[in-house]
C-alpha positions as CSV (number, residue, x, y, z in Angstrom):
1,M,-6.7,1.1,-6.6
2,I,-9.5,-0.1,-9.0
3,V,-9.7,-3.8,-8.4
4,G,-12.7,-4.7,-10.4
5,V,-16.2,-3.8,-11.7
6,H,-19.6,-3.8,-10.1
7,G,-22.6,-4.4,-12.2
8,V,-23.2,-3.4,-15.8
9,R,-23.4,0.4,-15.6
10,G,-19.7,1.2,-15.1
11,A,-19.4,1.1,-11.4
12,V,-16.0,0.0,-10.0
13,R,-14.7,-1.7,-6.9
14,I,-11.9,0.2,-5.2
15,K,-9.4,-0.9,-2.6
16,S,-9.2,2.2,-0.4
17,F,-6.3,3.0,1.9
18,T,-8.1,5.7,3.9
19,E,-8.8,5.1,7.6
20,E,-12.5,4.8,6.7
21,P,-12.7,3.3,3.3
22,A,-15.7,5.3,2.1
23,D,-13.8,8.6,2.9
24,I,-11.9,8.1,-0.4
25,G,-14.8,10.0,-2.0
26,Y,-13.7,13.2,-0.2
27,Y,-10.5,13.2,-2.2
28,S,-12.2,13.3,-5.6
29,P,-11.0,14.2,-8.2
30,M,-8.0,11.8,-8.2
31,E,-5.4,11.0,-10.7
32,D,-3.8,7.9,-12.2
33,E,-0.2,7.3,-11.2
34,A,1.2,9.2,-14.2
35,G,-1.0,12.2,-13.3
36,G,-2.4,12.2,-16.9
37,T,-6.0,11.2,-16.2
38,K,-8.3,12.7,-13.6
39,F,-11.1,10.6,-12.1
40,R,-14.1,12.2,-10.4
41,L,-15.7,9.5,-8.3
42,K,-18.8,9.2,-6.3
43,V,-19.0,6.5,-3.6
44,T,-22.2,4.5,-3.8
45,G,-21.6,1.7,-1.3
46,E,-19.2,-0.8,0.3
47,V,-18.9,-4.5,-0.1
48,K,-16.4,-7.0,1.4
49,G,-13.9,-4.4,2.4
50,L,-14.1,-2.6,-0.9
51,V,-15.7,0.7,-1.9
52,I,-18.2,0.7,-4.8
53,A,-18.0,4.0,-6.8
54,T,-19.1,5.5,-10.1
55,L,-16.5,7.4,-12.2
56,E,-17.6,10.4,-14.3
57,G,-17.5,9.4,-17.9
58,I,-17.6,5.7,-17.3
59,A,-21.0,4.4,-18.2
60,D,-20.6,0.7,-19.0
61,R,-19.0,-2.5,-17.7
62,N,-16.4,-2.6,-20.6
63,A,-15.1,0.9,-19.9
64,A,-14.9,0.1,-16.2
65,E,-13.2,-3.2,-16.8
66,A,-10.5,-1.4,-18.8
67,L,-9.6,0.5,-15.6
68,K,-8.9,-2.6,-13.5
69,G,-5.5,-2.2,-11.9
70,T,-5.4,1.6,-12.1
71,G,-4.0,3.2,-9.0
72,L,-5.8,6.3,-7.8
73,W,-3.6,9.0,-6.4
74,V,-4.3,12.3,-4.5
75,P,-1.8,15.1,-4.8
76,R,0.1,15.5,-1.5
77,E,-1.0,19.1,-1.1
78,R,-4.6,17.9,-0.8
79,L,-3.9,15.4,2.0
80,P,-4.5,16.3,5.7
81,G,-1.8,18.5,7.1
82,R,-0.6,16.9,10.3
83,L,-0.3,13.2,11.1
84,A,-0.1,11.8,14.6
85,E,3.4,10.9,15.8
86,D,3.0,7.2,14.9
87,E,1.1,7.7,11.6
88,F,2.8,7.6,8.2
89,L,1.8,7.8,4.6
90,Y,2.8,4.8,2.5
91,S,4.5,7.2,0.0
92,D,6.7,8.5,2.8
93,L,7.9,5.0,3.7
94,I,8.7,3.8,0.2
95,G,12.4,4.3,-0.6
96,L,13.5,4.6,3.0
97,V,16.8,2.9,3.9
98,V,16.2,-0.2,6.1
99,E,18.6,-0.9,8.9
100,A,18.7,-3.8,11.4
101,V,18.7,-3.0,15.1
102,D,22.5,-3.5,15.1
103,G,22.9,-0.7,12.5
104,K,23.6,-2.9,9.5
105,R,22.0,-1.7,6.2
106,L,19.6,-4.3,4.9
107,G,18.1,-2.6,1.9
108,T,15.2,-0.2,1.1
109,V,11.4,-0.2,1.4
110,K,10.0,-1.3,-1.9
111,A,6.3,-1.2,-1.1
112,V,3.8,-1.2,1.7
113,A,0.8,-3.6,1.5
114,D,-2.2,-4.5,3.6
115,Y,-3.3,-8.1,3.1
116,G,-6.0,-7.8,5.7
117,A,-4.0,-8.5,8.9
118,G,-2.3,-5.1,9.0
119,D,0.4,-3.2,7.1
120,V,3.5,-5.1,5.8
121,L,6.7,-3.6,4.5
122,D,8.1,-5.2,1.4
123,I,11.9,-4.7,1.6
124,K,14.3,-5.0,-1.3
125,L,17.4,-6.5,0.3
126,E,21.0,-5.7,-0.7
127,P,22.6,-7.2,-2.7
128,K,19.6,-9.3,-3.6
129,G,16.4,-10.8,-2.3
130,D,13.3,-9.6,-0.6
131,M,11.9,-9.6,3.0
132,M,8.5,-8.8,4.4
133,V,8.1,-7.3,7.8
134,P,4.9,-6.5,9.7
135,F,4.7,-2.7,10.2
136,T,4.3,-2.8,13.9
137,K,6.2,-1.1,16.7
138,D,7.7,-4.5,17.7
139,S,9.1,-5.2,14.2
140,V,9.8,-1.6,13.2
141,P,10.9,0.2,16.4
142,E,12.1,3.3,14.7
143,V,10.9,5.4,11.7
144,D,12.9,8.5,10.8
145,I,11.3,10.0,7.8
146,A,13.5,13.2,7.9
147,G,16.6,11.0,8.1
148,G,15.4,8.7,5.3
149,R,15.6,5.5,7.3
150,L,13.8,3.0,9.5
151,V,15.0,0.3,11.8
152,V,13.6,-3.3,11.7
153,V,13.9,-6.4,13.8
154,P,14.3,-9.0,11.0
155,P,12.1,-12.0,11.3
156,V,13.8,-15.1,12.6
157,Y,14.4,-17.7,9.8
158,A,13.1,-21.1,10.6
159,P,14.2,-23.8,8.1
160,D,11.5,-26.0,6.7
161,E,11.6,-29.7,7.5
162,N,13.0,-30.6,4.1
163,E,16.1,-28.5,4.8
164,E,16.5,-30.0,8.2
165,R,16.4,-33.6,6.8
166,N,19.0,-32.6,4.1
167,G,21.4,-31.1,6.6
168,G,20.5,-27.5,5.7
169,A,21.3,-28.0,2.0
């Protein structure tokens, strides 16, 4: 995802989700989420966990700024063929049914994020609400891509001190 600009000549800062961030350059050209625009990119450096890259046809800061927030996608057929047993693509996790360890359906995976401390599943609860769960073996002991589901150990809810003072109200 393009998260910002770098300098005045149209370079952009990209949040890369590849194992080695600079490897994003190997997947050029990429597409926007709709698949309507292709981006040829050249990695020029890294800074603070982000990749610095130039995009073909983008030559100034204003044009680069207009792309902020654009997701960069690689067609699945261009991705590496086999993943290790405990490796998953974010796109394979989104939409999976989420069950608790007791088999109760909780909702579906809405998104996967990495805020710096590891991957986190953003789960849309049924009938309403959201829950975030670390994507670790302890919190997600089973992932069944073929079956369209995963099992989570829901986090234990701890009421804040205001709720305790008010009798849980």
